[in-house]
C-alpha positions as CSV (number, residue, x, y, z in Angstrom):
1,X,-174.1,1.8,-36.0
2,X,-174.7,-2.0,-36.1
3,X,-178.1,-3.2,-35.0
4,X,-178.3,-5.5,-31.9
5,X,-180.7,-8.4,-32.3
6,X,-179.6,-10.2,-29.1
7,X,-182.9,-9.5,-27.4
8,X,-184.7,-11.8,-29.8
9,X,-182.5,-14.7,-28.7
10,X,-184.9,-15.2,-25.7
11,X,-188.0,-15.4,-27.9
12,X,-189.4,-18.9,-27.8
13,X,-191.6,-19.9,-30.8
14,X,-193.6,-23.1,-30.8
15,X,-194.0,-23.1,-34.6
16,X,-190.4,-22.3,-35.6
17,X,-190.0,-23.0,-39.3
18,X,-186.3,-23.7,-38.9
19,X,-187.0,-26.9,-36.9
20,X,-185.0,-29.9,-38.2
21,X,-186.0,-33.5,-37.6
22,X,-185.7,-37.0,-39.1
23,X,-186.5,-37.0,-42.9
24,X,-189.0,-39.9,-42.3
25,X,-191.1,-37.8,-39.9
26,X,-193.6,-35.3,-41.2
27,X,-192.4,-31.8,-40.5
28,X,-196.0,-30.6,-39.6
29,X,-196.3,-33.4,-37.1
30,X,-192.9,-32.5,-35.6
31,X,-193.9,-28.9,-35.2
32,X,-197.1,-29.9,-33.4
33,X,-195.2,-32.2,-31.0
34,X,-192.8,-29.4,-30.4
35,X,-195.7,-27.1,-29.6
36,X,-197.3,-29.5,-27.2
37,X,-194.0,-30.2,-25.5
38,X,-193.3,-26.5,-25.0
39,X,-196.9,-25.8,-23.6
40,X,-196.8,-28.8,-21.3
41,X,-193.5,-27.8,-19.9
42,X,-194.8,-24.2,-19.3
43,X,-197.9,-25.5,-17.5
44,X,-195.8,-27.9,-15.4
45,X,-193.4,-25.2,-14.4
46,X,-196.3,-22.9,-13.4
47,X,-197.9,-25.6,-11.3
48,X,-194.5,-26.4,-9.7
49,X,-193.9,-22.7,-8.8
50,X,-197.4,-22.5,-7.2
51,X,-196.6,-25.6,-5.2
52,X,-193.2,-24.2,-4.0
53,X,-194.8,-21.0,-3.0
54,X,-197.5,-22.8,-1.0
55,X,-194.9,-25.0,0.8
56,X,-192.8,-22.1,1.7
57,X,-195.8,-20.1,3.0
58,X,-196.9,-23.2,5.1
59,X,-193.4,-23.7,6.6
60,X,-193.3,-20.0,7.5
61,X,-196.3,-20.7,9.8
62,X,-195.2,-24.1,11.2
63,X,-191.5,-23.2,12.0
64,X,-192.2,-20.5,14.6
65,X,-195.0,-22.4,16.2
66,X,-192.8,-25.5,16.5
67,X,-190.0,-23.4,18.1
68,X,-192.6,-22.1,20.6
69,X,-193.7,-25.6,21.5
70,X,-190.1,-26.7,22.0
71,X,-189.6,-23.8,24.4
72,X,-192.7,-24.6,26.3
73,X,-191.9,-28.3,26.7
74,X,-188.4,-27.5,27.8
75,X,-189.7,-25.1,30.5
76,X,-192.7,-27.1,31.7
77,X,-191.8,-30.7,30.9
78,X,-193.5,-33.7,29.3
79,X,-196.9,-32.6,30.8
80,X,-197.0,-29.6,28.5
81,X,-196.3,-31.9,25.5
82,X,-199.3,-34.1,26.5
83,X,-201.5,-31.1,27.0
84,X,-200.7,-29.7,23.5
85,X,-201.3,-33.1,22.0
86,X,-204.7,-33.4,23.7
87,X,-205.7,-29.9,22.7
88,X,-204.8,-30.5,19.0
89,X,-206.9,-33.7,19.1
90,X,-210.0,-32.4,20.9
91,X,-210.1,-28.7,20.0
92,X,-207.9,-28.0,16.9
93,X,-207.9,-24.6,15.3
94,X,-209.6,-24.5,11.8
95,X,-206.8,-22.3,10.4
96,X,-205.3,-24.1,7.4
97,X,-203.1,-23.1,4.3
98,X,-205.2,-21.2,1.7
99,X,-205.4,-23.9,-0.9
100,X,-208.3,-25.5,-2.8
101,X,-207.1,-29.0,-2.2
102,X,-209.7,-31.4,-0.9
103,X,-209.3,-32.5,2.6
104,X,-206.6,-29.9,3.3
105,X,-205.0,-30.5,6.8
106,X,-205.0,-27.7,9.3
107,X,-201.9,-26.3,10.9
108,X,-202.8,-27.9,14.2
109,X,-203.3,-31.2,12.4
110,X,-199.8,-31.0,11.0
111,X,-198.3,-30.2,14.4
112,X,-200.2,-33.1,15.9
113,X,-198.9,-35.5,13.3
114,X,-195.4,-34.3,13.9
115,X,-195.7,-34.5,17.7
116,X,-197.1,-38.0,17.6
117,X,-194.2,-39.0,15.4
118,X,-191.7,-37.6,17.9
119,X,-193.5,-39.6,20.7
120,X,-193.3,-42.8,18.7
121,X,-189.6,-42.3,18.0
122,X,-189.1,-41.8,21.7
123,X,-190.9,-45.0,22.5
124,X,-188.9,-46.8,19.8
125,X,-185.7,-45.8,21.7
126,X,-187.1,-47.4,24.9
127,X,-188.2,-44.1,26.6
128,X,-191.2,-44.6,28.8
129,X,-193.6,-41.9,30.0
130,X,-192.1,-42.2,33.5
131,X,-188.5,-42.0,32.2
132,X,-186.7,-39.0,33.6
133,X,-185.0,-38.5,30.2
134,X,-188.4,-38.1,28.4
135,X,-188.4,-34.3,28.5
136,X,-184.9,-34.1,27.1
137,X,-185.8,-36.6,24.3
138,X,-189.0,-34.7,23.4
139,X,-187.2,-31.4,23.3
140,X,-184.4,-32.8,21.1
141,X,-187.0,-34.3,18.8
142,X,-188.8,-31.0,18.4
143,X,-185.6,-29.1,17.8
144,X,-184.5,-31.7,15.3
145,X,-187.7,-31.2,13.2
146,X,-187.3,-27.4,13.6
147,X,-183.8,-27.7,12.0
148,X,-185.2,-30.0,9.3
149,X,-187.9,-27.5,8.4
150,X,-185.3,-24.7,8.2
151,X,-183.1,-26.8,5.8
152,X,-186.1,-27.8,3.7
153,X,-187.1,-24.1,3.6
154,X,-183.7,-23.1,2.1
155,X,-183.9,-25.9,-0.4
156,X,-187.4,-24.8,-1.5
157,X,-186.3,-21.2,-1.8
158,X,-183.3,-22.0,-4.0
159,X,-185.5,-24.3,-6.2
160,X,-188.1,-21.6,-6.5
161,X,-185.5,-19.1,-7.6
162,X,-184.2,-21.5,-10.3
163,X,-187.7,-22.2,-11.6
164,X,-188.6,-18.5,-11.8
165,X,-185.3,-17.7,-13.5
166,X,-186.0,-20.5,-16.1
167,X,-189.5,-19.1,-16.6
168,X,-188.2,-15.6,-17.2
169,X,-185.4,-16.9,-19.5
170,X,-187.7,-17.2,-22.5
171,X,-190.1,-14.5,-23.8
172,X,-193.6,-16.0,-24.1
173,X,-197.1,-14.7,-24.8
174,X,-197.6,-14.5,-21.0
175,X,-195.0,-11.8,-20.9
176,X,-197.0,-9.5,-23.3
177,X,-198.6,-6.7,-21.2
178,X,-200.8,-3.9,-22.4
179,X,-198.8,-0.7,-22.3
180,X,-201.0,2.2,-23.2
181,X,-204.7,2.1,-23.4
182,X,-207.1,5.0,-24.1
183,X,-210.8,5.0,-23.7
184,X,-213.2,7.7,-24.8
185,X,-214.8,9.3,-21.8
186,X,-217.8,11.4,-22.9
187,X,-217.8,14.9,-21.4
188,X,-220.3,15.8,-18.7
189,X,-223.4,17.4,-20.0
190,X,-223.6,21.2,-19.7
191,X,-225.6,22.3,-16.7
192,X,-229.1,23.7,-17.3
193,X,-229.6,27.5,-17.3
194,X,-231.0,29.4,-14.3
195,X,-234.7,29.1,-13.9
196,X,-236.3,32.2,-15.5
197,X,-233.3,33.1,-17.6
198,X,-234.0,35.1,-20.7
199,X,-233.0,33.0,-23.7
200,X,-230.7,34.6,-26.3
201,X,-232.8,35.1,-29.4
202,X,-231.1,35.2,-32.8
203,X,-231.2,38.4,-34.7
204,X,-233.8,38.4,-37.5
205,X,-232.8,39.8,-40.9
206,X,-235.7,41.1,-43.0
207,X,-235.2,41.8,-46.7
208,X,-236.8,45.1,-47.7
209,X,-237.4,46.5,-51.2
210,X,-237.1,50.2,-51.7
211,X,-239.2,52.1,-54.2
212,X,-238.4,55.5,-55.6
213,X,-241.3,57.9,-55.0
214,X,-242.0,61.5,-55.8
215,X,-242.7,62.6,-52.1
216,X,-240.5,60.4,-49.8
217,X,-241.4,62.4,-46.7
218,X,-245.1,61.5,-46.9
219,X,-244.2,57.8,-47.3
220,X,-241.9,57.8,-44.3
221,X,-244.6,59.4,-42.1
222,X,-247.2,56.9,-43.3
223,X,-244.9,53.9,-42.6
224,X,-243.8,55.0,-39.1
225,X,-244.5,52.1,-36.8
226,X,-246.9,52.6,-33.9
227,X,-245.6,51.6,-30.5
228,X,-247.7,48.9,-29.0
229,X,-247.0,47.0,-25.9
230,X,-247.3,43.2,-26.3
231,X,-248.1,41.6,-22.9
232,X,-246.3,38.4,-24.1
233,X,-243.0,40.3,-24.4
234,X,-243.0,41.4,-20.8
235,X,-240.9,39.4,-18.4
236,X,-243.2,37.2,-16.3
237,X,-240.6,35.3,-14.3
238,X,-237.4,36.6,-12.7
239,X,-234.3,34.5,-12.6
240,X,-233.8,32.6,-9.4
241,X,-230.6,31.6,-7.6
242,X,-229.6,28.0,-7.6
243,X,-228.0,26.5,-4.5
244,X,-224.6,26.8,-6.1
245,X,-225.2,30.5,-7.1
246,X,-226.4,31.2,-3.6
247,X,-223.2,29.8,-2.1
248,X,-221.3,31.8,-4.8
249,X,-223.0,35.0,-3.8
250,X,-221.8,34.8,-0.2
251,X,-218.1,34.7,-1.2
252,X,-216.1,37.8,-0.1
253,X,-215.7,40.8,-2.4
254,X,-212.5,40.8,-4.4
255,X,-211.9,37.2,-3.1
256,X,-210.9,36.1,-6.6
257,X,-208.9,33.0,-5.6
258,X,-211.9,31.7,-3.7
259,X,-214.2,32.5,-6.6
260,X,-211.9,30.8,-9.0
261,X,-211.7,27.6,-6.9
262,X,-215.5,27.6,-6.5
263,X,-216.1,27.9,-10.2
264,X,-213.7,25.1,-10.9
265,X,-215.7,22.8,-8.5
266,X,-219.2,24.0,-9.6
267,X,-219.8,24.2,-13.4
268,X,-223.4,25.3,-12.8
269,X,-222.2,28.7,-11.9
270,X,-221.3,29.7,-15.5
271,X,-224.8,29.2,-17.0
272,X,-227.1,31.6,-18.9
273,X,-229.0,33.8,-16.5
274,X,-226.5,33.5,-13.6
275,X,-225.5,37.2,-13.6
276,X,-229.2,38.3,-13.9
277,X,-230.2,36.0,-11.0
278,X,-227.4,37.6,-8.8
279,X,-228.6,41.1,-9.7
280,X,-232.2,40.2,-8.7
281,X,-230.8,38.8,-5.4
282,X,-228.9,42.0,-5.0
283,X,-232.0,44.1,-5.5
284,X,-234.0,42.0,-3.0
285,X,-231.2,42.2,-0.4
286,X,-231.0,46.0,-0.8
287,X,-234.8,46.2,-0.3
288,X,-234.4,44.2,2.9
289,X,-231.6,46.4,4.2
290,X,-228.8,43.8,3.6
291,X,-226.3,46.2,2.1
292,X,-223.3,44.0,2.5
293,X,-224.9,41.0,0.9
294,X,-226.2,43.1,-1.9
295,X,-222.7,44.4,-2.7
296,X,-221.4,40.8,-2.8
297,X,-224.2,39.8,-5.2
298,X,-223.4,42.8,-7.5
299,X,-219.7,42.0,-7.3
300,X,-220.2,38.3,-8.3
301,X,-222.6,39.3,-11.0
302,X,-220.1,41.7,-12.6
303,X,-217.4,39.0,-12.3
304,X,-219.5,36.6,-14.4
305,X,-220.3,39.3,-16.9
306,X,-216.6,40.2,-17.4
307,X,-215.8,36.5,-17.9
308,X,-218.6,36.1,-20.4
309,X,-217.4,39.1,-22.5
310,X,-213.8,37.7,-22.7
311,X,-214.9,35.0,-25.0
312,X,-215.3,31.2,-24.8
313,X,-212.4,30.7,-22.4
314,X,-213.2,33.9,-20.6
315,X,-213.1,32.4,-17.1
316,X,-209.5,31.2,-17.4
317,X,-208.4,34.4,-19.1
318,X,-210.0,36.6,-16.4
319,X,-208.5,34.8,-13.4
320,X,-205.1,34.5,-15.1
321,X,-204.9,38.3,-15.2
């Protein structure tokens, strides 16, 4: 299958090594001139496209307003024309095209300039303010400029399409976009265990040395450990329910779907000591005569114990079954 390299025809390089010029001109200088020419044309095209977009947006605002003024003058006569001119002169709206150009003229200022021009054209044709033809002349002048704006708008639109097509004709560095990007997001820290939870102690391995004796029974009786109760080994603090565990304990018995959704939204339910805290809450509720709540606590405690016994991913395994 032949390879198709046609897509590289649109690649524009400013340091093309195949450039040919006059033998008396240094090739490095010629490449630099070509680079500067390409970049200058790109910037000029960008500025021209921005200007065309601004002009089109401005005309989209002025054209309907000018049509409305023509309708009002046609309906109410020259007095409406004079009223609008006076309003634009004394109380113009601050609304203007969104550009950073210094001294940007407002839309009302543009309309005022246009209406004064129409009035001057009417006076140049010998139309006085008391002439009965004044209203007709003013309306025709307004409609004429509406048509001119429409024609100019079409011209600007075609020119913009041509400039954008020329801009897209060549592949430049501006067309390079970042496709895939990956950032490392550190996992959320594991929630702390329940207050009063019994920590899991590692099993201690003690190395013992056995000696062969003549009377093993007497040695066994002598080495028998004496049972002594260490007060430090007694449990001094019972596990307590966290707010999440308390809400978890009120879920209905055998409501596995609700329990699964709750666990997915609250990671601090699967923590060391959670099942013990639920059993303590069940004992307290049973002592207070709250049998239904005690049953819920026992059910949720057993649910957590089963998930723990199924391994590291025990929660998912349990609820899938």
